[in-house]
C-alpha positions, 0 to 999 in steps of 0.5 A, a space after each residue: 964407063 965415061 957418062 956421054 950425053 949425045 945432047 949436051 945442048 938441050 940441058 937446062 944449063 944450056 938452054 939458059 944460056 942459048 935459048 932467046 927467050 930463057 936467056 933474055 929472061 922473057 921467060 923466067 924460071 923457078 929454080 926450086 924445081 931444078 933443086 935436089 929434094 931433101 933426104 926426109 922428102 926423098 924417103 917420104 915419096 919412096 914410102 907413098 910410092 911403094 904403098 901405091 905398089 911401085 918398086 923404088 930405087 935410090 942411087 947417089 950418082 948418074 954413073 950409079 943409074 946407068 950401070 944399074 939399068 945395064 943390069 936391071 934389064 935381062 938379056 934378050 928384053 925388048 927395050 923402048 924409050 921416049 925422049 928423055 933428057 935424064 936419060 940422055 944426062 946418065 948416058 943410057 941413050 948413048 949406051 943403047 946405040 951399041 947395046 947388043 944384049 937387048 932388042 932395040 926397038 927404038 932403033 927400029 923405029 927410027 930405022 923406018 923412014 916411011 912416015 905411015 909405017 913408022 907411026 904404026 911401029 910406035 903405036 904397035 911394037 913401041 908401046 908392047 915392049 917388056 921394058 919401056 924407059 921414061 921420066 917423069 915431069 913430078 912425082 909427088 910425096 905420096 906416090 903420084 907420077 905425073 908426065 906430059 907431052 906434046 905429040 903423046 909419044 912420052 905417054 903412050 906406054 905408060 898405061 898401055 902394053 908395056 910389060 915393065 915401065 921404068 921411070 928414072 928421074 932426079 930427085 929435083 922432080 919431087 913435089 909435094 902434092 898433085 897441085 904443085 906437080 901441075 905448076 912445075 909442069 906448067 910453069 918449069 917443065 913446059 918452058 924448058 921443053 918449049 926452049 929445046 923444041 925450039 931449038 930441036 924442032 925449030 917450032 915456036 912452043 911446046 904444049 901440054 897436049 897429053 897429060 898422064 897420071 899414075 896414082 897407084 899400081 894394079 893390084 894384079 901386076 903389082 911393081 910394073 913401075 920401078 921409079 929409080 931416083 938419083 940424088 942429082 938435078 937431072 932433066 926438067 
């Protein structure tokens, strides 16, 4: 199945060419955060995540990742996702549009045009799904997972009622430690996300208003978090 990205204009490569701040070098990115991790670093991170009671799958390509997700989520499950350039790039968002095997809560939320009712749906059904799909801004080699957000919609299901949290990430998200994770968020992710919101929402910048960290799993519900690494540079 061919990979379809609904928003190719919002990828890192596209924003570097079109955003007025990035394209003119007014804002400069550290390219080390776009580089895929070494095999040794990937395996160290896998061990760190597993020691923290998370499940880990390592795949070679985005095509493999899409097929893996299609087979991972049981039929009839309720599914939701936050905005993720990575999920767009692997074709999952496009696939989800026409998927009939799951209860697509994200589609129900977007179909609600009353803003008050939509917010309530996000707060209730949106965070209590069987499977919530997301990405990460950084994952440390000792298994700490970091996600930031402006409006809270990306982090509210992480520590809330979602049955399973599926985090899909390119290995470019791997960093050495929490200090480097913080640097990646503020000096790389925020710059690219600000470029994306300038394009998508016509606002001048994004903001790290919410910052979620998962340092370990629940001993009474191990492997609730499943990290799927792809050996490609994906997302921000």
